[in-house]
PAVEXMI-286540 format. One record per atom (N, C-alpha, C): residue number from 1; residue in one letter; atom name; x, y, z. Coordinates in Angstrom, 1 decimal, always signed. Layout:
! residues N
(NUM,'A','CA',(X,Y,Z))
...
! end
This chain:
! residues 161
(1,'M','N',(+29.2,-16.6,+15.4))
(1,'M','CA',(+27.7,-16.2,+15.5))
(1,'M','C',(+27.0,-16.8,+14.3))
(2,'R','N',(+27.7,-16.7,+13.0))
(2,'R','CA',(+27.1,-17.0,+11.7))
(2,'R','C',(+26.9,-18.5,+11.8))
(3,'R','N',(+27.9,-19.3,+12.3))
(3,'R','CA',(+27.6,-20.9,+12.4))
(3,'R','C',(+26.5,-21.1,+13.3))
(4,'T','N',(+26.4,-20.6,+14.4))
(4,'T','CA',(+25.3,-20.8,+15.4))
(4,'T','C',(+23.8,-20.4,+15.0))
(5,'Y','N',(+23.7,-19.3,+14.4))
(5,'Y','CA',(+22.6,-18.6,+14.2))
(5,'Y','C',(+22.2,-18.8,+12.6))
(6,'G','N',(+23.2,-18.5,+11.8))
(6,'G','CA',(+23.3,-18.9,+10.4))
(6,'G','C',(+23.1,-17.4,+9.6))
(7,'E','N',(+23.3,-16.3,+10.4))
(7,'E','CA',(+23.1,-14.9,+9.8))
(7,'E','C',(+24.3,-14.2,+10.5))
(8,'R','N',(+24.2,-12.8,+10.1))
(8,'R','CA',(+24.9,-12.0,+10.8))
(8,'R','C',(+24.2,-11.5,+12.3))
(9,'P','N',(+24.9,-10.9,+13.0))
(9,'P','CA',(+24.4,-10.2,+14.1))
(9,'P','C',(+23.4,-9.2,+14.0))
(10,'L','N',(+23.8,-8.4,+12.9))
(10,'L','CA',(+22.5,-7.4,+12.7))
(10,'L','C',(+21.2,-8.0,+12.2))
(11,'H','N',(+21.3,-9.2,+11.4))
(11,'H','CA',(+19.9,-9.7,+11.1))
(11,'H','C',(+19.3,-10.0,+12.4))
(12,'L','N',(+19.9,-10.6,+13.6))
(12,'L','CA',(+19.3,-11.3,+14.8))
(12,'L','C',(+18.9,-9.9,+15.5))
(13,'I','N',(+19.4,-8.7,+15.3))
(13,'I','CA',(+19.0,-7.6,+15.9))
(13,'I','C',(+17.7,-7.0,+15.4))
(14,'A','N',(+17.7,-7.1,+13.8))
(14,'A','CA',(+16.7,-6.4,+13.2))
(14,'A','C',(+15.3,-7.4,+13.5))
(15,'A','N',(+15.4,-8.7,+13.6))
(15,'A','CA',(+14.2,-9.7,+13.7))
(15,'A','C',(+13.8,-9.5,+15.5))
(16,'V','N',(+14.6,-9.4,+16.2))
(16,'V','CA',(+14.2,-9.2,+17.6))
(16,'V','C',(+13.3,-7.8,+17.8))
(17,'A','N',(+13.8,-6.7,+17.1))
(17,'A','CA',(+13.2,-5.4,+17.1))
(17,'A','C',(+12.1,-5.6,+16.2))
(18,'S','N',(+11.9,-6.2,+15.2))
(18,'S','CA',(+10.7,-6.5,+14.5))
(18,'S','C',(+9.6,-7.3,+15.4))
(19,'F','N',(+10.0,-8.3,+16.0))
(19,'F','CA',(+8.9,-8.9,+17.0))
(19,'F','C',(+8.8,-7.9,+18.1))
(20,'A','N',(+9.8,-7.3,+18.5))
(20,'A','CA',(+9.4,-6.3,+19.7))
(20,'A','C',(+8.3,-5.2,+19.3))
(21,'I','N',(+8.2,-4.7,+18.1))
(21,'I','CA',(+7.3,-3.7,+17.4))
(21,'I','C',(+6.0,-4.5,+17.3))
(22,'V','N',(+6.3,-5.6,+16.7))
(22,'V','CA',(+4.5,-6.4,+16.5))
(22,'V','C',(+3.9,-6.5,+17.9))
(23,'A','N',(+4.9,-6.7,+19.0))
(23,'A','CA',(+4.0,-7.4,+20.3))
(23,'A','C',(+3.8,-6.2,+20.8))
(24,'Y','N',(+4.2,-4.8,+20.7))
(24,'Y','CA',(+3.8,-3.6,+21.1))
(24,'Y','C',(+2.5,-3.3,+20.5))
(25,'A','N',(+2.5,-3.4,+19.2))
(25,'A','CA',(+1.4,-3.1,+18.5))
(25,'A','C',(+0.2,-3.9,+18.9))
(26,'I','N',(+0.3,-5.1,+19.0))
(26,'I','CA',(-0.6,-6.3,+19.4))
(26,'I','C',(-1.2,-5.6,+20.9))
(27,'F','N',(-0.3,-5.4,+21.7))
(27,'F','CA',(-0.8,-4.8,+23.1))
(27,'F','C',(-1.6,-3.6,+22.9))
(28,'Q','N',(-1.2,-2.8,+21.9))
(28,'Q','CA',(-1.9,-1.5,+22.0))
(28,'Q','C',(-3.5,-1.7,+21.2))
(29,'I','N',(-3.3,-2.5,+20.3))
(29,'I','CA',(-4.9,-3.1,+19.8))
(29,'I','C',(-5.7,-3.6,+20.8))
(30,'A','N',(-5.0,-4.3,+21.6))
(30,'A','CA',(-5.8,-5.0,+22.8))
(30,'A','C',(-6.4,-4.2,+23.6))
(31,'D','N',(-5.6,-3.0,+23.9))
(31,'D','CA',(-6.2,-1.9,+25.0))
(31,'D','C',(-7.3,-1.2,+24.3))
(32,'R','N',(-7.6,-1.3,+23.0))
(32,'R','CA',(-8.8,-0.7,+22.4))
(32,'R','C',(-10.1,-1.1,+22.8))
(33,'P','N',(-10.9,-0.2,+22.5))
(33,'P','CA',(-12.4,-0.6,+22.9))
(33,'P','C',(-13.1,-1.6,+22.2))
(34,'Q','N',(-12.7,-1.8,+20.9))
(34,'Q','CA',(-13.1,-2.8,+19.9))
(34,'Q','C',(-11.9,-3.6,+19.3))
(35,'P','N',(-11.2,-4.4,+20.1))
(35,'P','CA',(-10.1,-5.3,+19.3))
(35,'P','C',(-10.7,-6.1,+18.4))
(36,'L','N',(-11.7,-6.8,+18.5))
(36,'L','CA',(-12.0,-7.4,+17.4))
(36,'L','C',(-12.5,-6.9,+16.1))
(37,'A','N',(-13.0,-5.6,+16.1))
(37,'A','CA',(-12.9,-4.8,+14.8))
(37,'A','C',(-11.7,-4.6,+14.2))
(38,'V','N',(-10.6,-4.4,+14.8))
(38,'V','CA',(-9.4,-4.1,+14.4))
(38,'V','C',(-9.0,-5.6,+13.6))
(39,'A','N',(-9.1,-6.9,+14.3))
(39,'A','CA',(-8.5,-8.0,+14.1))
(39,'A','C',(-9.3,-8.5,+12.7))
(40,'L','N',(-10.8,-8.1,+12.7))
(40,'L','CA',(-11.5,-8.3,+11.5))
(40,'L','C',(-10.9,-7.6,+10.3))
(41,'W','N',(-10.7,-6.1,+10.6))
(41,'W','CA',(-10.0,-5.3,+9.4))
(41,'W','C',(-8.9,-5.9,+8.8))
(42,'F','N',(-7.8,-6.2,+9.9))
(42,'F','CA',(-6.9,-6.9,+9.5))
(42,'F','C',(-7.0,-8.1,+8.9))
(43,'G','N',(-7.9,-9.0,+9.1))
(43,'G','CA',(-8.0,-10.3,+8.5))
(43,'G','C',(-8.4,-9.9,+7.0))
(44,'G','N',(-9.4,-8.9,+6.8))
(44,'G','CA',(-10.0,-8.7,+5.6))
(44,'G','C',(-9.0,-8.1,+4.5))
(45,'A','N',(-8.1,-7.4,+5.1))
(45,'A','CA',(-7.0,-6.7,+4.7))
(45,'A','C',(-5.9,-7.7,+4.0))
(46,'I','N',(-5.8,-8.8,+4.8))
(46,'I','CA',(-4.9,-9.8,+4.3))
(46,'I','C',(-5.6,-10.8,+3.3))
(47,'I','N',(-6.9,-10.9,+3.4))
(47,'I','CA',(-7.8,-11.6,+2.3))
(47,'I','C',(-7.6,-11.0,+1.2))
(48,'A','N',(-8.0,-9.4,+1.3))
(48,'A','CA',(-8.1,-8.6,+0.1))
(48,'A','C',(-6.8,-8.6,-0.7))
(49,'H','N',(-5.8,-8.6,+0.1))
(49,'H','CA',(-4.3,-8.5,-0.4))
(49,'H','C',(-4.2,-9.8,-1.4))
(50,'D','N',(-4.3,-11.1,-0.6))
(50,'D','CA',(-4.1,-12.3,-1.2))
(50,'D','C',(-4.8,-12.8,-2.4))
(51,'L','N',(-6.1,-12.3,-2.3))
(51,'L','CA',(-7.1,-12.8,-3.4))
(51,'L','C',(-7.1,-11.8,-4.6))
(52,'I','N',(-6.7,-10.6,-4.3))
(52,'I','CA',(-7.3,-9.4,-5.2))
(52,'I','C',(-6.0,-8.7,-5.7))
(53,'T','N',(-5.4,-8.2,-4.7))
(53,'T','CA',(-4.0,-7.2,-5.3))
(53,'T','C',(-3.0,-8.2,-5.6))
(54,'F','N',(-2.5,-9.2,-5.0))
(54,'F','CA',(-1.3,-9.9,-5.3))
(54,'F','C',(-1.5,-10.5,-6.7))
(55,'P','N',(-2.6,-11.2,-7.2))
(55,'P','CA',(-2.7,-11.6,-8.4))
(55,'P','C',(-2.7,-10.4,-9.4))
(56,'L','N',(-3.2,-9.3,-8.9))
(56,'L','CA',(-3.3,-8.2,-10.0))
(56,'L','C',(-1.9,-7.8,-10.2))
(57,'Y','N',(-1.2,-7.4,-9.3))
(57,'Y','CA',(+0.2,-6.8,-9.4))
(57,'Y','C',(+1.0,-7.8,-9.9))
(58,'S','N',(+0.8,-9.0,-9.7))
(58,'S','CA',(+1.6,-10.1,-10.3))
(58,'S','C',(+1.6,-10.1,-11.9))
(59,'L','N',(+0.2,-10.1,-12.2))
(59,'L','CA',(+0.0,-10.3,-13.7))
(59,'L','C',(+0.6,-8.8,-14.4))
(60,'L','N',(+0.4,-7.8,-13.6))
(60,'L','CA',(+0.9,-6.5,-14.3))
(60,'L','C',(+2.6,-6.6,-14.5))
(61,'G','N',(+3.2,-7.0,-13.4))
(61,'G','CA',(+4.4,-7.3,-13.5))
(61,'G','C',(+4.9,-8.4,-14.5))
(62,'L','N',(+4.1,-9.4,-14.6))
(62,'L','CA',(+4.5,-10.4,-15.9))
(62,'L','C',(+4.4,-9.7,-17.3))
(63,'I','N',(+3.3,-9.1,-17.2))
(63,'I','CA',(+3.1,-8.2,-18.6))
(63,'I','C',(+4.3,-7.3,-18.7))
(64,'A','N',(+4.8,-6.5,-17.8))
(64,'A','CA',(+5.7,-5.5,-18.0))
(64,'A','C',(+7.0,-6.3,-18.3))
(65,'G','N',(+7.4,-7.3,-17.6))
(65,'G','CA',(+8.5,-8.1,-17.9))
(65,'G','C',(+8.6,-8.9,-19.3))
(66,'R','N',(+7.5,-9.2,-19.7))
(66,'R','CA',(+7.4,-9.9,-21.1))
(66,'R','C',(+7.6,-8.7,-22.1))
(67,'A','N',(+7.1,-7.6,-22.0))
(67,'A','CA',(+7.1,-6.2,-22.7))
(67,'A','C',(+8.8,-5.9,-22.8))
(68,'A','N',(+9.1,-5.8,-21.7))
(68,'A','CA',(+10.7,-5.6,-21.6))
(68,'A','C',(+11.6,-6.5,-22.4))
(69,'K','N',(+11.2,-7.8,-22.2))
(69,'K','CA',(+12.1,-9.1,-22.7))
(69,'K','C',(+12.1,-8.6,-24.2))
(70,'A','N',(+11.0,-8.3,-24.7))
(70,'A','CA',(+10.9,-8.1,-26.2))
(70,'A','C',(+11.1,-7.0,-26.8))
(71,'S','N',(+11.8,-6.0,-26.0))
(71,'S','CA',(+12.3,-4.8,-26.2))
(71,'S','C',(+13.8,-4.8,-26.1))
(72,'P','N',(+14.4,-3.7,-26.8))
(72,'P','CA',(+15.9,-3.5,-26.6))
(72,'P','C',(+16.4,-3.5,-25.1))
(73,'R','N',(+17.5,-3.9,-24.9))
(73,'R','CA',(+18.2,-3.7,-23.6))
(73,'R','C',(+17.7,-2.6,-22.8))
(74,'P','N',(+17.9,-1.4,-23.0))
(74,'P','CA',(+17.5,-0.1,-22.1))
(74,'P','C',(+15.9,-0.2,-21.4))
(75,'A','N',(+14.9,-1.1,-22.5))
(75,'A','CA',(+13.6,-1.0,-21.8))
(75,'A','C',(+13.5,-2.0,-20.7))
(76,'A','N',(+14.4,-3.1,-21.0))
(76,'A','CA',(+14.4,-4.1,-19.7))
(76,'A','C',(+14.3,-3.4,-18.2))
(77,'R','N',(+15.6,-2.4,-18.3))
(77,'R','CA',(+15.8,-1.6,-17.0))
(77,'R','C',(+14.8,-0.7,-16.8))
(78,'A','N',(+13.8,-0.2,-17.6))
(78,'A','CA',(+12.9,+0.8,-17.4))
(78,'A','C',(+11.7,+0.1,-16.6))
(79,'V','N',(+11.6,-0.8,-16.8))
(79,'V','CA',(+10.6,-1.7,-15.8))
(79,'V','C',(+10.5,-1.3,-14.4))
(80,'N','N',(+11.8,-1.5,-13.8))
(80,'N','CA',(+11.7,-0.8,-12.3))
(80,'N','C',(+11.4,+0.5,-12.3))
(81,'F','N',(+12.0,+1.3,-13.2))
(81,'F','CA',(+11.6,+2.9,-12.8))
(81,'F','C',(+10.3,+3.0,-13.2))
(82,'I','N',(+9.2,+2.4,-13.7))
(82,'I','CA',(+7.9,+2.3,-13.8))
(82,'I','C',(+7.2,+1.7,-12.5))
(83,'R','N',(+7.7,+0.6,-12.3))
(83,'R','CA',(+7.2,-0.2,-11.2))
(83,'R','C',(+7.4,+0.4,-9.7))
(84,'V','N',(+8.5,+1.2,-9.2))
(84,'V','CA',(+8.7,+1.7,-8.0))
(84,'V','C',(+7.6,+2.8,-7.8))
(85,'P','N',(+7.5,+3.9,-8.9))
(85,'P','CA',(+6.5,+5.0,-8.4))
(85,'P','C',(+5.1,+4.4,-8.4))
(86,'A','N',(+5.0,+3.5,-9.1))
(86,'A','CA',(+3.5,+2.9,-9.4))
(86,'A','C',(+3.2,+2.3,-8.0))
(87,'I','N',(+4.1,+1.5,-7.3))
(87,'I','CA',(+4.0,+0.8,-6.1))
(87,'I','C',(+3.7,+1.9,-5.0))
(88,'L','N',(+4.5,+2.8,-5.0))
(88,'L','CA',(+4.6,+4.0,-3.8))
(88,'L','C',(+3.3,+4.8,-3.9))
(89,'S','N',(+2.8,+5.0,-5.4))
(89,'S','CA',(+1.6,+5.9,-5.5))
(89,'S','C',(+0.5,+5.0,-4.9))
(90,'A','N',(+0.5,+3.6,-5.1))
(90,'A','CA',(-0.6,+2.8,-4.8))
(90,'A','C',(-0.8,+2.6,-3.3))
(91,'F','N',(+0.4,+2.6,-2.8))
(91,'F','CA',(+0.6,+2.6,-1.2))
(91,'F','C',(-0.1,+3.8,-0.8))
(92,'A','N',(+0.3,+4.9,-1.3))
(92,'A','CA',(-0.2,+6.2,-0.9))
(92,'A','C',(-1.8,+6.2,-0.8))
(93,'F','N',(-2.3,+5.9,-1.8))
(93,'F','CA',(-3.8,+5.7,-2.4))
(93,'F','C',(-4.3,+5.0,-1.5))
(94,'I','N',(-4.0,+3.6,-0.9))
(94,'I','CA',(-4.4,+2.4,-0.1))
(94,'I','C',(-4.6,+3.2,+1.4))
(95,'V','N',(-3.5,+4.2,+1.7))
(95,'V','CA',(-3.4,+4.9,+3.1))
(95,'V','C',(-4.5,+5.9,+3.2))
(96,'F','N',(-4.8,+6.6,+2.1))
(96,'F','CA',(-5.5,+7.8,+2.2))
(96,'F','C',(-6.8,+7.7,+1.4))
(97,'F','N',(-7.4,+6.4,+0.7))
(97,'F','CA',(-8.3,+6.5,-0.2))
(97,'F','C',(-9.4,+7.2,+0.5))
(98,'P','N',(-9.8,+6.9,+1.9))
(98,'P','CA',(-10.9,+7.6,+2.3))
(98,'P','C',(-11.2,+9.2,+2.0))
(99,'F','N',(-9.8,+9.7,+2.4))
(99,'F','CA',(-10.0,+10.9,+2.1))
(99,'F','C',(-9.8,+11.4,+0.6))
(100,'I','N',(-9.2,+10.7,-0.3))
(100,'I','CA',(-9.0,+10.9,-1.6))
(100,'I','C',(-10.1,+10.8,-2.2))
(101,'L','N',(-11.1,+9.9,-2.0))
(101,'L','CA',(-12.3,+9.5,-2.8))
(101,'L','C',(-13.4,+10.4,-2.0))
(102,'G','N',(-13.2,+10.9,-0.9))
(102,'G','CA',(-14.1,+11.7,-0.2))
(102,'G','C',(-15.2,+10.9,+0.6))
(103,'V','N',(-14.7,+9.6,+1.0))
(103,'V','CA',(-15.6,+8.7,+1.6))
(103,'V','C',(-15.9,+9.2,+3.1))
(104,'S','N',(-15.0,+9.8,+3.9))
(104,'S','CA',(-15.0,+10.2,+5.1))
(104,'S','C',(-14.9,+11.6,+5.2))
(105,'A','N',(-15.1,+12.2,+4.3))
(105,'A','CA',(-15.2,+13.8,+4.2))
(105,'A','C',(-15.7,+14.4,+5.6))
(106,'E','N',(-16.8,+13.9,+5.8))
(106,'E','CA',(-17.6,+15.0,+7.0))
(106,'E','C',(-17.0,+14.4,+8.2))
(107,'T','N',(-16.6,+12.9,+8.4))
(107,'T','CA',(-15.8,+12.6,+9.8))
(107,'T','C',(-14.8,+13.4,+9.8))
(108,'Y','N',(-13.9,+13.6,+8.7))
(108,'Y','CA',(-12.5,+14.2,+8.8))
(108,'Y','C',(-12.8,+15.7,+9.1))
(109,'E','N',(-13.9,+16.3,+8.7))
(109,'E','CA',(-14.0,+17.6,+8.9))
(109,'E','C',(-14.4,+17.9,+10.4))
(110,'L','N',(-15.2,+16.9,+10.7))
(110,'L','CA',(-15.9,+17.2,+12.2))
(110,'L','C',(-14.6,+16.9,+13.2))
(111,'A','N',(-13.8,+16.1,+12.7))
(111,'A','CA',(-12.5,+15.8,+13.7))
(111,'A','C',(-11.5,+16.8,+13.8))
(112,'S','N',(-11.2,+17.2,+12.4))
(112,'S','CA',(-10.0,+18.1,+12.4))
(112,'S','C',(-10.2,+19.5,+12.1))
(113,'G','N',(-11.6,+19.8,+11.8))
(113,'G','CA',(-11.8,+21.3,+11.4))
(113,'G','C',(-11.4,+21.7,+10.0))
(114,'R','N',(-10.8,+20.8,+9.2))
(114,'R','CA',(-10.5,+20.9,+8.1))
(114,'R','C',(-11.2,+20.0,+6.8))
(115,'S','N',(-10.9,+20.8,+5.7))
(115,'S','CA',(-11.8,+20.2,+4.5))
(115,'S','C',(-10.6,+18.9,+3.8))
(116,'S','N',(-11.3,+18.0,+3.5))
(116,'S','CA',(-10.6,+16.9,+3.0))
(116,'S','C',(-10.5,+16.9,+1.4))
(117,'D','N',(-10.8,+18.1,+0.9))
(117,'D','CA',(-10.9,+18.4,-0.7))
(117,'D','C',(-9.3,+18.4,-1.1))
(118,'V','N',(-8.4,+18.7,-0.5))
(118,'V','CA',(-7.3,+18.8,-0.9))
(118,'V','C',(-6.5,+17.3,-1.2))
(119,'F','N',(-7.0,+16.5,-0.6))
(119,'F','CA',(-6.4,+15.0,-0.7))
(119,'F','C',(-6.2,+14.5,-2.0))
(120,'L','N',(-7.3,+14.4,-3.0))
(120,'L','CA',(-7.1,+14.1,-4.1))
(120,'L','C',(-6.1,+14.8,-5.1))
(121,'G','N',(-6.0,+16.1,-4.9))
(121,'G','CA',(-5.2,+17.0,-5.8))
(121,'G','C',(-3.5,+16.7,-5.2))
(122,'R','N',(-3.5,+16.7,-4.0))
(122,'R','CA',(-2.1,+16.3,-3.3))
(122,'R','C',(-1.7,+14.9,-3.8))
(123,'W','N',(-2.5,+13.8,-3.8))
(123,'W','CA',(-2.3,+12.5,-4.2))
(123,'W','C',(-1.9,+12.8,-5.5))
(124,'L','N',(-2.7,+13.3,-6.4))
(124,'L','CA',(-2.3,+13.2,-8.0))
(124,'L','C',(-0.9,+14.1,-8.2))
(125,'L','N',(-0.4,+15.2,-7.3))
(125,'L','CA',(+0.6,+15.7,-7.3))
(125,'L','C',(+2.0,+15.0,-6.9))
(126,'L','N',(+1.5,+14.0,-5.7))
(126,'L','CA',(+2.8,+13.1,-5.3))
(126,'L','C',(+2.8,+12.1,-6.3))
(127,'T','N',(+2.1,+11.6,-6.8))
(127,'T','CA',(+2.2,+10.6,-7.9))
(127,'T','C',(+2.9,+11.2,-9.2))
(128,'A','N',(+2.4,+12.1,-9.7))
(128,'A','CA',(+3.4,+12.9,-10.7))
(128,'A','C',(+4.8,+13.2,-10.4))
(129,'G','N',(+4.7,+13.7,-9.2))
(129,'G','CA',(+6.3,+13.9,-8.6))
(129,'G','C',(+7.1,+12.5,-8.7))
(130,'L','N',(+6.6,+11.5,-8.1))
(130,'L','CA',(+7.1,+10.3,-7.9))
(130,'L','C',(+7.6,+9.8,-9.4))
(131,'F','N',(+6.6,+9.7,-10.4))
(131,'F','CA',(+7.0,+9.6,-11.9))
(131,'F','C',(+8.1,+10.2,-12.5))
(132,'V','N',(+8.0,+11.7,-12.1))
(132,'V','CA',(+9.0,+12.9,-12.7))
(132,'V','C',(+10.3,+12.4,-12.4))
(133,'A','N',(+10.3,+12.0,-11.1))
(133,'A','CA',(+11.8,+12.0,-10.4))
(133,'A','C',(+12.2,+10.7,-10.8))
(134,'S','N',(+11.2,+9.7,-11.0))
(134,'S','CA',(+11.7,+8.2,-11.5))
(134,'S','C',(+12.2,+8.4,-13.0))
(135,'G','N',(+11.6,+9.3,-13.8))
(135,'G','CA',(+12.0,+9.4,-15.1))
(135,'G','C',(+13.4,+10.0,-15.2))
(136,'L','N',(+13.5,+11.0,-14.2))
(136,'L','CA',(+14.9,+11.7,-14.1))
(136,'L','C',(+16.0,+10.8,-14.0))
(137,'L','N',(+15.6,+9.8,-12.8))
(137,'L','CA',(+16.7,+9.0,-12.4))
(137,'L','C',(+17.1,+7.9,-13.7))
(138,'Y','N',(+15.9,+7.4,-14.5))
(138,'Y','CA',(+15.9,+6.8,-15.6))
(138,'Y','C',(+17.0,+7.3,-16.7))
(139,'A','N',(+16.6,+8.6,-16.9))
(139,'A','CA',(+17.7,+9.5,-18.0))
(139,'A','C',(+19.1,+9.6,-17.3))
(140,'V','N',(+19.3,+9.7,-16.2))
(140,'V','CA',(+20.7,+9.6,-15.7))
(140,'V','C',(+21.1,+8.2,-15.7))
(141,'S','N',(+20.3,+7.2,-15.6))
(141,'S','CA',(+21.0,+5.6,-15.8))
(141,'S','C',(+21.3,+5.5,-17.1))
(142,'L','N',(+20.6,+6.2,-18.0))
(142,'L','CA',(+20.8,+6.1,-19.4))
(142,'L','C',(+21.8,+6.7,-19.9))
(143,'R','N',(+22.3,+7.9,-19.4))
(143,'R','CA',(+23.2,+8.8,-19.9))
(143,'R','C',(+24.6,+8.1,-19.2))
(144,'R','N',(+24.4,+7.4,-18.1))
(144,'R','CA',(+25.8,+6.8,-17.7))
(144,'R','C',(+26.1,+5.8,-18.4))
(145,'G','N',(+25.3,+4.9,-19.1))
(145,'G','CA',(+25.5,+3.9,-19.8))
(145,'G','C',(+25.1,+2.5,-19.3))
(146,'P','N',(+25.5,+1.5,-19.8))
(146,'P','CA',(+25.1,+0.1,-19.4))
(146,'P','C',(+25.9,-0.2,-17.8))
(147,'R','N',(+25.5,-0.9,-17.2))
(147,'R','CA',(+26.0,-1.5,-15.8))
(147,'R','C',(+27.1,-2.4,-16.3))
(148,'S','N',(+28.1,-2.5,-15.6))
(148,'S','CA',(+29.1,-3.5,-15.9))
(148,'S','C',(+28.8,-4.3,-14.9))
(149,'G','N',(+28.4,-5.6,-15.2))
(149,'G','CA',(+28.2,-6.9,-14.2))
(149,'G','C',(+28.8,-7.9,-14.8))
(150,'P','N',(+28.6,-9.1,-14.3))
(150,'P','CA',(+29.1,-10.2,-14.8))
(150,'P','C',(+28.5,-10.5,-16.3))
(151,'A','N',(+29.5,-11.1,-17.1))
(151,'A','CA',(+29.5,-11.5,-18.5))
(151,'A','C',(+28.1,-12.7,-18.1))
(152,'T','N',(+27.1,-12.7,-19.2))
(152,'T','CA',(+26.2,-13.6,-19.1))
(152,'T','C',(+26.1,-14.1,-20.8))
(153,'D','N',(+25.7,-15.6,-20.9))
(153,'D','CA',(+25.4,-16.1,-22.2))
(153,'D','C',(+23.9,-15.7,-22.5))
(154,'P','N',(+23.5,-16.0,-23.6))
(154,'P','CA',(+22.0,-15.7,-24.0))
(154,'P','C',(+20.8,-16.3,-23.3))
(155,'R','N',(+21.4,-17.4,-22.5))
(155,'R','CA',(+20.5,-18.1,-21.8))
(155,'R','C',(+20.4,-17.8,-20.4))
(156,'G','N',(+21.2,-16.7,-20.1))
(156,'G','CA',(+21.4,-15.8,-18.7))
(156,'G','C',(+22.2,-16.7,-17.8))
(157,'A','N',(+22.9,-17.6,-18.2))
(157,'A','CA',(+23.8,-18.3,-17.3))
(157,'A','C',(+25.1,-17.4,-17.5))
(158,'R','N',(+26.1,-17.5,-16.4))
(158,'R','CA',(+27.2,-16.7,-16.2))
(158,'R','C',(+28.5,-17.5,-17.0))
(159,'S','N',(+29.1,-16.7,-17.9))
(159,'S','CA',(+30.2,-17.2,-18.7))
(159,'S','C',(+31.6,-17.2,-17.8))
(160,'P','N',(+32.1,-18.2,-18.0))
(160,'P','CA',(+33.6,-18.0,-17.1))
(160,'P','C',(+34.4,-17.2,-17.9))
(161,'R','N',(+35.3,-16.6,-17.0))
(161,'R','CA',(+36.0,-15.6,-17.7))
(161,'R','C',(+37.6,-15.9,-17.7))
! end
């Protein structure tokens, strides 16, 4: 299988399952009353990501990486303990921003009968919880000590053993 396909069978199963989910989603969108509006929204999301957010988080990652290289070794590992909760918090904000900012408060209240006033507090609590959990995991990783990995020379190349 690996010689013919190039990967393990699990990879093929995952790829086929992904295509099946995408096909299902496309058919569901096509059955909606306004599929063009969904397509425009999706295209706008792609453009917004590629032209705005990708350069922004790439720049932030570059800054964090350079700051970590200038710091002692534990700081280099700390970058991911900041990056992961920040990305998860940003994803939650992107998904719920109309409710967090109160943009669609009236529509939400009419549709659900509930107030959208709780979303900002809950998002802030989620963000704080993610950073606290990440900080605890970082503290545990520092307590365990450095990882034992392959030996490297100062240029980053592996040293022969």
